[in-house]
N, C-alpha and C positions, 0 to 999 in steps of 0.2 A: 378971653382965655386961649384965643386961639394968637395975640398978641403974646403971650407967654410958651404956648405951644413953637410959633416961630423965631422967637429967639433961644429956646433950645436946638430946635433942628441948625439952627445955623452956629451953633456952638459946637453942634456933632460934626460942621462938615458939611453941612447941607446948603446950597445955593437956593434960595425962593425964588420963583420963580412970577408964581401967582398966586392970589388970596382969594377967596371968596368966589372960585367962578360958578357962575350962574347960568342954565339953559333952561330949557320947559324940562327936560328928561330930570332934573336933579340939581344940586350942588356938589361942589368938592372944594373944604375948607383950604388947604394949604397944598400948590403943586411945587414941586421942586426937583436939585438935581443932586446927585449922592452917587457918586462910584461909576460915573455913565451910565446910570438909571436914572429914569422919568420915574418920579415920586408922586403918587397921588396921595395925601396924608387925610386921612379924617381924624377929627380932632373931638374927644367926649371928653367932659367935666363929668367929677362926682366932688359933691362935701367931704364926704368918705368913704371907706371900702363898705360900711356895715348897711349902710339904707340904700336904696334905688338899686341894687343891683351893681355888679361891675362894668364899667364904663364898656372894657372891652365885647363885655357879650351885648352891649348894645349893639354893635355893629354886628348884625344878624344878618343871615341868606339876601335877605328882602334887601337891606342896607348897600352890600354888599354888589348886588347887581344892580341900582341906582348908580353906585357910583364906577362899577364896569363900564355901564353905557356913558354917562358921564363924559368918562376919560376916553371913548371911542370920539365921543364930538366933538372935545376940544384937542384933541389930537386931530380929527378934520380940519377945524378952524386954522388952527394954527400951524397949517402942514407938515405935521410932523411926520415923518417915515413910519411904516406900519412894521418894519426892521428894529425899530427903535426900542432895546431894552426899556422896561415899565415893570414897575412895583406899586403893592399898596400895602401902604403903612399906616398905624393906629398911634393916633399920641394921645394915652391914658393921662390925665388929671386929677390927684385926690389930693384937695387942699393945697400944701405946695408943693408934694412930689410930682413928677412927670416921669412918666414910662414911657420908651418908645418901643414898640414894636414893629422890626423890620419885616416888610415879606408877611403880612399881620395874615393875608387872604391871595388865593392862587386868582387870576384870569377867570370870568366867569362869563363866556360868548353867548351871545343872543340870538 
């Protein structure tokens, strides 16, 4: 599903920088750039909207904290300025439908 999400993001004007960035803290599915923002993207898939709950709701506060901590580590190892604009996006996929939520949650400082 991440291939589908990455293709969709590129069709929306994103430039993909990294995929499946992993460290001890956690994982970020897709890292890209759009409109001078460094975007950390979580991808969630559901077969449909009726079972398992919504894909967007799966990115709960615990998951958001892990993504924020992992983004801090990514920026440190990639020597990205702390002044760089960052954003946290979610791509929700339901069957064949793709939804992009830009700025889905705020940065959570730890």
